[in-house]
C-alpha positions as CSV (number, residue, x, y, z in Angstrom):
1,M,-13.4,-40.6,-15.7
2,I,-12.6,-42.7,-12.6
3,L,-14.8,-42.2,-9.5
4,G,-15.3,-38.5,-10.5
5,L,-11.6,-38.1,-11.3
6,K,-10.6,-37.0,-14.8
7,I,-7.8,-38.8,-16.6
8,K,-6.9,-35.6,-18.4
9,N,-6.4,-33.8,-15.1
10,I,-4.2,-36.6,-13.8
11,L,-2.0,-36.5,-16.9
12,L,-1.7,-32.7,-16.8
13,I,-0.7,-32.8,-13.1
14,L,2.0,-35.3,-14.0
15,I,3.2,-33.2,-16.9
16,G,3.3,-30.2,-14.5
17,A,5.2,-32.2,-11.9
18,A,7.8,-33.2,-14.6
19,I,8.3,-29.7,-15.8
20,M,8.7,-28.4,-12.2
21,S,11.1,-31.2,-11.2
22,F,13.2,-30.7,-14.3
23,G,13.7,-27.0,-13.4
24,L,14.5,-27.8,-9.8
25,V,17.2,-30.3,-10.7
26,N,18.8,-28.6,-13.7
27,F,18.5,-24.9,-12.6
28,N,18.0,-24.6,-8.8
29,M,20.2,-27.5,-7.7
30,Q,22.9,-27.0,-10.3
31,N,23.3,-23.3,-9.5
32,K,22.6,-23.5,-5.7
33,L,19.5,-21.4,-5.9
34,A,16.9,-21.8,-3.1
35,E,13.1,-22.0,-3.4
36,G,10.1,-21.3,-1.2
37,G,7.7,-23.7,0.5
38,F,8.4,-27.4,1.2
39,T,10.5,-27.6,-2.0
40,G,12.8,-25.0,-0.4
41,I,13.1,-27.1,2.8
42,T,14.1,-30.2,0.7
43,L,16.8,-28.1,-1.0
44,I,18.1,-27.0,2.4
45,F,18.5,-30.7,3.4
46,Y,20.1,-31.4,0.1
47,F,22.7,-28.7,0.3
48,L,23.5,-29.2,4.0
49,F,23.3,-33.0,4.3
50,K,23.0,-34.3,0.7
51,W,19.6,-35.8,1.4
52,D,17.8,-36.7,-1.8
53,P,14.9,-34.2,-2.3
54,S,12.8,-37.0,-4.0
55,Y,12.7,-38.8,-0.6
56,T,12.5,-35.8,1.7
57,N,9.6,-34.3,-0.3
58,L,7.5,-37.4,0.4
59,I,8.6,-37.7,4.0
60,L,7.7,-34.1,4.8
61,N,4.3,-34.4,3.1
62,I,3.1,-37.7,4.5
63,P,1.9,-36.2,7.8
64,L,0.0,-33.5,5.9
65,F,-1.8,-36.1,3.8
66,F,-3.7,-37.3,6.8
67,I,-4.7,-33.7,7.6
68,G,-5.5,-32.9,3.9
69,W,-7.9,-35.8,3.7
70,K,-10.5,-33.8,5.7
71,L,-9.6,-30.4,4.4
72,L,-9.3,-30.9,0.7
73,G,-12.2,-33.2,-0.2
74,R,-11.7,-36.6,-2.0
75,N,-10.9,-35.3,-5.5
76,S,-8.6,-32.5,-4.5
77,F,-6.9,-34.8,-2.0
78,F,-6.3,-37.5,-4.7
79,Y,-5.0,-34.8,-7.2
80,T,-2.7,-33.5,-4.4
81,I,-1.2,-37.0,-3.9
82,V,-0.7,-37.4,-7.6
83,G,1.1,-34.0,-7.7
84,T,3.3,-34.7,-4.7
85,V,4.2,-38.2,-5.6
86,G,4.7,-37.1,-9.2
87,V,7.2,-34.4,-8.2
88,S,9.2,-36.9,-6.1
89,I,9.3,-39.5,-8.9
90,F,10.5,-37.0,-11.5
91,L,13.0,-35.5,-9.0
92,W,14.4,-39.0,-8.6
93,I,14.5,-39.5,-12.4
94,F,16.1,-36.2,-13.3
95,Q,18.7,-36.4,-10.6
96,R,20.0,-39.6,-12.2
97,N,19.7,-38.2,-15.7
98,T,20.9,-34.6,-15.4
99,I,21.5,-32.3,-18.3
100,E,24.6,-30.1,-17.7
101,M,23.5,-26.5,-18.0
102,P,26.6,-24.2,-18.3
103,L,24.9,-21.3,-16.5
104,K,27.1,-20.9,-13.3
105,S,28.6,-17.8,-14.9
106,D,25.2,-16.4,-15.8
107,L,23.0,-16.6,-12.7
108,T,20.5,-14.2,-14.3
109,L,19.6,-16.8,-16.9
110,A,19.6,-19.6,-14.4
111,A,17.2,-17.7,-12.1
112,L,14.9,-16.9,-15.1
113,F,14.9,-20.5,-16.2
114,A,14.3,-21.7,-12.7
115,G,11.3,-19.4,-12.2
116,V,9.8,-20.1,-15.6
117,F,10.0,-23.9,-15.2
118,T,8.7,-23.8,-11.6
119,G,5.9,-21.4,-12.6
120,I,4.8,-23.4,-15.6
121,G,4.9,-26.7,-13.7
122,L,2.9,-25.4,-10.7
123,G,0.6,-23.4,-13.0
124,I,-0.4,-26.6,-14.9
125,I,-0.9,-28.5,-11.6
126,F,-3.0,-25.7,-10.1
127,R,-5.2,-25.3,-13.2
128,S,-5.8,-29.1,-13.2
129,G,-7.1,-29.0,-9.7
130,G,-4.0,-30.3,-7.9
131,T,-1.4,-29.1,-5.5
132,T,2.1,-30.3,-4.5
133,G,1.0,-30.5,-0.8
134,G,3.1,-28.8,1.8
135,V,2.4,-25.1,2.3
136,D,-1.0,-25.3,0.6
137,I,-2.4,-27.6,3.2
138,I,-0.8,-25.6,6.0
139,A,-2.2,-22.4,4.6
140,R,-5.7,-23.9,4.6
141,L,-5.3,-25.0,8.2
142,V,-4.2,-21.5,9.3
143,Q,-7.1,-20.0,7.4
144,K,-9.6,-22.3,9.1
145,Y,-8.3,-21.9,12.6
146,V,-6.6,-18.6,12.7
147,G,-8.4,-16.6,10.0
148,W,-5.4,-15.6,7.9
149,N,-5.9,-15.7,4.2
150,M,-3.9,-18.3,2.3
151,G,-1.7,-15.8,0.5
152,K,-0.4,-14.3,3.7
153,T,0.5,-17.6,5.2
154,M,2.2,-18.9,2.1
155,F,4.2,-15.6,1.8
156,L,5.4,-15.8,5.4
157,F,6.3,-19.4,5.1
158,D,8.3,-18.8,1.9
159,A,10.0,-15.8,3.5
160,C,11.1,-18.0,6.4
161,V,12.3,-20.8,4.2
162,I,14.4,-18.4,2.0
163,T,15.8,-16.7,5.1
164,I,16.9,-20.0,6.6
165,S,18.4,-20.9,3.2
166,L,20.4,-17.7,3.3
167,I,21.7,-18.5,6.7
168,A,22.4,-22.2,5.9
169,Y,24.1,-22.2,2.5
170,L,23.3,-19.2,0.2
171,N,25.7,-16.3,-0.3
172,Y,24.2,-12.8,-0.9
173,K,24.5,-13.2,-4.7
174,Q,22.6,-16.5,-4.8
175,A,20.0,-15.1,-2.4
176,M,19.2,-12.2,-4.7
177,Y,18.9,-14.5,-7.7
178,T,16.7,-16.8,-5.7
179,L,14.3,-13.8,-5.2
180,V,14.4,-13.2,-8.9
181,A,13.5,-16.9,-9.6
182,V,10.7,-16.8,-7.0
183,F,9.3,-13.6,-8.4
184,V,9.3,-14.9,-12.0
185,G,7.7,-18.1,-10.9
186,A,4.9,-16.3,-9.1
187,R,4.2,-14.2,-12.1
188,V,4.1,-17.2,-14.4
189,I,1.7,-19.0,-12.1
190,D,-0.6,-16.0,-12.1
191,F,-0.4,-15.8,-15.8
192,M,-1.4,-19.4,-16.2
193,Q,-4.1,-19.2,-13.5
194,E,-5.7,-16.2,-15.2
195,G,-5.5,-17.7,-18.6
196,A,-3.1,-17.2,-21.5
197,Y,-5.8,-15.7,-23.5
198,S,-6.3,-12.0,-22.7
199,A,-9.4,-10.2,-24.0
200,R,-10.6,-6.7,-23.6
201,G,-13.8,-5.5,-22.0
202,A,-15.3,-2.1,-23.2
203,M,-17.7,0.1,-21.3
204,I,-19.4,2.5,-23.7
205,I,-21.5,5.6,-22.9
206,S,-23.0,7.4,-25.8
207,E,-26.2,9.2,-27.0
208,N,-26.3,6.6,-29.8
209,N,-26.1,3.4,-27.9
210,E,-28.7,1.6,-30.0
211,Q,-26.9,2.3,-33.3
212,I,-23.5,1.4,-31.8
213,A,-24.8,-1.9,-30.4
214,Q,-26.4,-2.9,-33.7
215,K,-23.1,-2.1,-35.6
216,I,-21.0,-4.2,-33.2
217,M,-23.4,-7.1,-33.4
218,A,-23.7,-6.9,-37.2
219,E,-20.1,-6.1,-38.2
220,M,-18.1,-7.7,-35.5
221,E,-20.5,-10.5,-34.5
222,R,-19.9,-9.8,-30.8
223,G,-22.6,-9.6,-28.2
224,V,-23.4,-6.4,-26.4
225,T,-25.1,-6.0,-23.1
226,A,-27.0,-2.8,-22.1
227,L,-26.6,-2.0,-18.4
228,K,-28.7,0.4,-16.5
229,G,-26.7,3.4,-15.3
230,Y,-27.3,6.7,-13.6
231,G,-25.4,9.9,-14.2
232,S,-24.4,11.6,-10.9
233,Y,-23.8,14.9,-12.6
234,T,-26.7,14.9,-15.0
235,K,-29.1,13.1,-12.6
236,N,-30.4,11.2,-15.6
237,D,-30.9,7.5,-16.1
238,R,-28.9,6.1,-19.1
239,E,-27.8,2.9,-20.6
240,V,-24.1,1.7,-20.5
241,L,-23.0,-0.8,-23.1
242,Y,-20.6,-3.6,-22.2
243,C,-18.8,-5.7,-24.8
244,V,-16.0,-8.2,-24.7
245,V,-13.7,-8.5,-27.8
246,A,-10.5,-10.3,-28.6
247,K,-7.3,-8.2,-28.0
248,N,-6.7,-7.9,-31.8
249,E,-10.2,-6.6,-32.3
250,L,-9.8,-3.6,-30.0
251,I,-8.8,-1.0,-32.6
252,R,-11.6,-2.1,-34.9
253,L,-14.1,-1.7,-32.0
254,K,-12.9,1.8,-31.2
255,N,-13.1,2.8,-34.9
256,L,-16.6,1.4,-35.2
257,I,-17.8,3.3,-32.1
258,T,-16.2,6.6,-33.1
259,S,-17.7,6.3,-36.6
260,V,-21.1,6.5,-35.0
261,D,-20.3,8.9,-32.2
262,P,-16.9,10.6,-32.1
263,H,-17.7,11.9,-28.6
264,A,-18.6,8.5,-27.1
265,F,-17.0,7.7,-23.7
266,I,-15.1,4.4,-23.9
267,S,-13.4,2.6,-20.9
268,I,-11.2,-0.4,-21.7
269,T,-10.3,-3.1,-19.2
270,I,-8.2,-6.2,-19.5
271,V,-10.2,-9.5,-19.2
272,H,-7.9,-12.3,-18.3
273,D,-10.2,-15.3,-18.9
274,V,-13.3,-15.5,-21.0
275,H,-15.9,-18.3,-21.2
276,G,-18.9,-18.4,-23.4
277,E,-20.2,-18.0,-27.0
278,G,-17.6,-16.5,-29.4
279,F,-14.7,-17.4,-27.1
280,T,-15.0,-20.9,-25.7
281,L,-18.3,-21.9,-27.3
282,D,-19.4,-21.6,-31.0
283,E,-22.8,-20.3,-32.2
284,N,-24.3,-23.8,-31.4
285,K,-23.2,-23.6,-27.8
286,M,-20.6,-26.3,-28.5
287,P,-17.0,-26.1,-27.2
288,I,-14.5,-24.6,-29.6
289,T,-11.7,-27.1,-29.9
290,D,-9.2,-25.5,-32.3
């Protein structure tokens, strides 16, 4: 750790920048697909004037660095510089070491690859505490002084950039596949932000709560929390059990509950990210590393 900064985070941000840059060069640029945000602006300059995106990305972001210094805080600001400079460096490298991707006749695959690489790259950067500058800083400014949420600002900015790209160099076919790439990228980012591990949360209402809780803890070694509930119809106080299990344990949990009470009410929800004993910590409260 250097001045509160984690070396692991810096390395992950650089890996994310490399993945994103590889996708931009080998899928977006090779197949004339646009992109949102400041990346999209650099592609407009590239396709209209042949300006190198590795340079325009830095030039566009330098003024925002001075603003971001006060908005982001020291650590986030440094990680943002690492992410932005990393993207520029890897764009420069991959443009001079391109891999010919024969996908011009299959823009569906090109759009999917573009979205996946951009989504994975940005997802890693965001999860490591960084950004790639640009719209993220503008969105924070608008949120602070105008009151709009960041998602709204980023969506409007992306829509404007893609619209300008359509006017400047895209045909209708490339525009539609650009939307596919942007949509896929956004979903991949969400997936990585929420966590690749998806568990299931169960709310259980039964006349045999105590027996069900004991069986879950004894046979599945999962914790159970008893919540205080109130039945609007019966006007009675009652306990509601809450339990989180791995996705592959869900059937076993249902069978266990119904073996005690076939009439139990069970509500299942998707839990995108879980922290704590049994998931990220072992029984000794130590991090699970495998």
